[in-house]
N, CA, C and O of each residue as an XYZ file, in Angstrom:
324
protein
N     103.504    115.866    102.148
C     103.011    114.903    101.149
C     102.314    113.788    101.426
O     102.808    113.004    102.235
N     100.857    113.443    100.737
C     100.228    112.300    101.548
C     101.420    110.536    101.260
O     102.317    110.196    100.490
N     100.698    109.952    102.357
C     101.181    108.517    102.488
C     100.097    107.852    101.655
O      98.880    107.973    101.795
N     100.885    106.993    100.600
C     100.291    106.009     99.601
C     100.530    104.753     99.877
O     101.460    104.567    100.661
N      99.854    103.621     99.385
C     100.414    102.516     99.406
C     100.447    102.101     98.103
O      99.563    102.429     97.310
N     101.531    101.300     97.752
C     101.937    100.869     96.533
C     102.157     99.549     96.547
O     102.932     98.903     97.252
N     101.306     99.150     95.593
C     101.118     97.221     95.230
C     102.105     97.188     94.424
O     102.342     98.151     93.695
N     102.992     95.865     94.415
C     103.604     96.013     92.869
C     103.101     94.489     92.645
O     102.919     93.667     93.543
N     102.942     94.315     91.442
C     102.331     93.034     90.362
C     103.347     92.234     89.587
O     104.171     92.888     88.948
N     103.415     90.900     89.544
C     104.388     90.144     88.309
C     105.715     90.604     88.933
O     105.923     90.607     90.146
N     106.769     91.070     87.803
C     108.330     91.022     87.888
C     108.308     92.049     88.547
O     109.440     92.288     88.966
N     107.157     93.212     89.033
C     107.394     94.565     89.763
C     108.160     94.043     91.105
O     109.243     94.234     91.658
N     106.644     93.060     91.369
C     106.834     92.476     92.834
C     108.324     91.442     92.875
O     109.066     91.562     93.851
N     108.580     90.732     92.078
C     109.929     90.016     92.171
C     111.149     91.222     91.989
O     112.037     91.183     92.840
N     111.216     91.965     91.253
C     112.215     92.929     91.351
C     112.352     93.707     92.872
O     113.463     93.884     93.371
N     111.283     94.085     93.448
C     111.696     95.093     94.726
C     111.497     94.175     96.070
O     111.767     94.517     97.221
N     110.969     92.953     95.642
C     111.206     91.790     96.715
C     109.680     91.883     97.343
O     109.669     91.214     98.377
N     108.643     92.359     97.136
C     107.359     93.029     98.279
C     106.278     93.171     97.352
O     106.174     93.594     96.201
N     105.427     92.635     98.295
C     103.830     92.722     97.101
C     103.183     94.404     97.315
O     102.343     94.831     96.523
N     103.821     95.458     98.759
C     103.208     96.622     98.652
C     103.964     97.496     99.280
O     104.463     96.589     99.945
N     104.474     98.377     99.653
C     104.711     99.072    100.442
C     103.794    100.502    101.032
O     102.586    100.739    101.049
N     104.684    101.082    101.369
C     103.818    102.705    101.860
C     105.043    103.566    102.421
O     105.961    103.465    103.234
N     104.435    104.597    101.376
C     105.495    105.938    101.200
C     104.663    107.099    101.136
O     103.434    107.109    101.209
N     105.527    108.202    100.976
C     105.218    109.546    100.798
C     105.534    109.497     99.064
O     106.449    108.891     98.506
N     104.480    110.325     98.449
C     104.802    110.844     97.105
C     103.316    111.766     96.524
O     102.102    111.561     96.537
N     104.025    112.606     96.150
C     102.938    114.080     95.961
C     102.224    113.736     94.733
O     101.217    114.382     94.444
N     102.674    112.697     93.903
C     102.074    112.202     92.445
C     102.698    110.905     91.903
O     103.814    110.492     92.217
N     102.012    110.428     91.216
C     102.800    109.233     90.389
C     104.289    109.088     89.972
O     105.029    108.108     90.060
N     104.617    110.825     89.304
C     105.779    110.836     88.778
C     106.862    111.024     89.956
O     108.005    110.622     89.741
N     106.543    111.625     91.204
C     106.895    111.581     92.427
C     107.720    110.457     93.035
O     108.858    110.393     93.498
N     106.420    109.331     92.808
C     106.492    108.046     93.191
C     107.881    107.036     92.578
O     108.845    106.397     92.998
N     107.253    107.389     91.412
C     108.744    106.668     90.503
C     109.883    107.301     90.775
O     110.635    106.328     90.829
N     110.489    108.137     90.964
C     111.721    109.382     91.209
C     112.154    108.571     92.557
O     113.352    108.344     92.724
N     111.104    108.085     93.621
C     111.352    107.691     94.923
C     111.865    105.988     94.729
O     112.740    105.462     95.416
N     111.118    105.334     93.670
C     111.226    104.095     94.256
C     112.443    104.228     93.144
O     113.205    103.317     93.469
N     113.088    104.983     91.852
C     114.000    104.533     91.198
C     115.105    104.585     92.045
O     115.978    103.718     92.045
N     115.105    105.809     92.947
C     116.131    106.044     94.047
C     117.043    104.861     94.474
O     118.241    104.638     94.300
N     115.860    104.058     95.210
C     116.697    102.664     95.725
C     116.454    101.805     95.206
O     116.756    100.813     95.869
N     115.822    101.466     93.842
C     116.238    100.368     93.484
C     117.666     99.878     92.237
O     118.424    100.647     91.645
N     117.630     98.751     92.192
C     118.996     97.927     91.445
C     118.245     98.284     90.127
O     117.094     98.635     89.870
N     119.422     98.039     89.366
C     119.211     97.974     87.724
C     117.517     97.413     87.527
O     116.490     97.976     87.147
N     117.946     95.562     88.154
C     117.156     95.434     87.756
C     115.355     95.947     87.904
O     114.510     95.728     87.036
N     115.152     96.534     88.996
C     114.206     97.337     89.705
C     114.108     98.454     88.516
O     113.141     98.640     87.777
N     115.096     99.006     88.519
C     114.332    100.582     87.686
C     114.358     99.904     86.530
O     113.657    100.692     85.896
N     114.622     99.042     85.740
C     114.234     98.762     84.296
C     112.810     98.227     84.026
O     112.192     98.634     83.042
N     112.210     97.216     84.979
C     111.182     97.260     85.475
C     110.397     98.276     85.500
O     109.603     98.577     84.608
N     110.537     98.724     86.288
C     109.947    100.488     86.862
C     109.677    101.125     85.328
O     108.712    101.800     84.971
N     110.597    100.785     84.701
C     110.525    102.307     83.545
C     109.307    101.769     82.637
O     108.519    102.548     82.100
N     109.246    100.765     82.548
C     108.511     99.983     81.561
C     107.177     99.331     82.086
O     106.450     98.468     81.594
N     107.114    100.041     83.250
C     105.695     99.802     83.784
C     104.337    100.505     83.380
O     104.498    101.501     82.675
N     103.114    100.202     83.670
C     102.138    101.593     83.808
C     101.581    101.475     85.276
O     101.829    100.582     86.086
N     100.943    102.346     85.404
C     100.442    102.810     87.141
C      98.862    102.590     86.758
O      98.215    102.661     85.713
N      98.591    102.312     88.011
C      97.044    102.685     88.119
C      96.833    103.234     89.358
O      97.386    102.538     90.210
N      96.369    104.017     89.740
C      95.562    104.817     90.758
C      94.363    104.704     91.482
O      93.607    105.350     90.756
N      93.841    104.404     92.210
C      92.868    103.415     92.833
C      92.069    103.014     91.588
O      91.161    103.707     91.128
N      92.472    101.849     91.078
C      92.230    100.869     89.923
C      91.915    102.005     88.891
O      90.786    101.848     88.426
N      92.583    103.130     88.377
C      92.249    103.946     87.299
C      93.608    104.098     86.998
O      94.588    104.244     87.730
N      93.399    103.997     84.989
C      94.952    104.176     84.574
C      95.707    105.718     84.984
O      95.091    106.784     84.955
N      96.957    105.595     85.311
C      97.469    106.999     85.495
C      98.318    107.416     84.161
O      99.440    107.134     83.742
N      96.849    108.513     83.534
C      97.564    108.689     82.324
C      98.179    110.313     82.643
O      99.063    110.759     81.912
N      97.849    110.805     83.331
C      98.705    112.404     84.079
C      99.439    111.733     85.452
O      98.808    111.737     86.509
N     100.789    111.163     85.385
C     101.564    111.001     86.165
C     101.767    112.149     87.270
O     102.052    112.084     88.466
N     101.526    113.155     86.464
C     101.955    114.638     87.494
C     100.413    115.075     88.309
O     100.244    116.100     88.969
N      99.661    114.284     88.120
C      98.142    114.372     89.185
C      98.540    114.278     90.074
O      99.365    113.377     90.226
N      98.197    115.153     91.209
C      98.008    115.101     92.557
C      97.626    113.587     93.372
O      96.562    112.978     93.262
N      98.470    113.302     93.965
C      98.099    112.261     95.022
C      97.458    113.082     96.363
O      97.694    114.170     96.888
N      96.079    111.443     96.752
C      95.685    112.109     97.974
C      96.189    111.371     99.000
O      96.909    110.509     98.495
N      96.176    111.277    100.132
C      96.288    110.576    101.748
C      95.535    109.088    101.291
O      94.507    109.385    100.683
N      95.621    108.288    101.336
C      95.512    106.957    101.228
C      95.398    106.225    100.087
O      95.203    105.009    100.090
N      95.523    106.984     98.983
C      95.571    106.277     97.720
C      96.188    105.365     97.492
O      97.298    105.236     98.009
N      95.612    104.318     96.540
C      96.758    103.135     96.561
C      96.897    102.796     94.922
O      96.011    102.445     94.142
N      98.496    103.053     94.651
C      99.028    103.019     92.952
C      99.925    101.289     92.840
O     100.909    100.825     93.417
N      99.024    100.779     91.853
C      99.493     99.507     91.355
C     100.448     99.801     90.446
O     100.200    100.523     89.481
N     101.759     99.215     90.687
C     102.850     98.740     89.410
C     102.383     97.735     88.790
O     102.251     96.635     89.328
N     102.114     97.955     87.733
C     102.050     96.862     86.257
C     102.926     96.772     85.618
O     103.003     97.708     84.822
N     103.963     95.824     85.520
C     105.162     95.881     84.338
C     104.320     95.070     83.315
O     103.245     94.547     83.607
N     104.989     95.003     81.912
C     103.974     94.655     80.678
C     104.012     92.723     81.017
O     105.037     92.068     81.204
N     103.210     92.425     81.012
C     102.526     91.249     80.680
C     102.981     90.437     79.441
O     102.844     90.972     78.341
N     103.664     88.831     79.542
C     103.659     88.368     77.939
C     102.584     86.964     78.700
O     102.407     86.629     79.871
N     102.066     86.450     77.437
C     101.261     85.779     77.732
C     100.887     85.127     76.490
O     101.429     85.428     75.427
N      99.581     83.855     76.628
C      99.973     83.139     75.332
C      98.758     82.549     75.483
O      98.366     81.724     74.659
């Protein structure tokens, strides 16, 4: 499986306690499963509500294959005013 960079933003950064990490995942679905396995309840909730970008493009097909060196951004819902 390819090694990818995962970047966490806003509440995801807080929930996972990191700005980024590297791990192996074949797809965004695999990535979510891997992250969820090690996540506490708060992080799992944030993850379930997040959207994902692969190399700055919205991941509309979360089963699409990831490639070595890809970057996946975890974007929780943002509130604003």
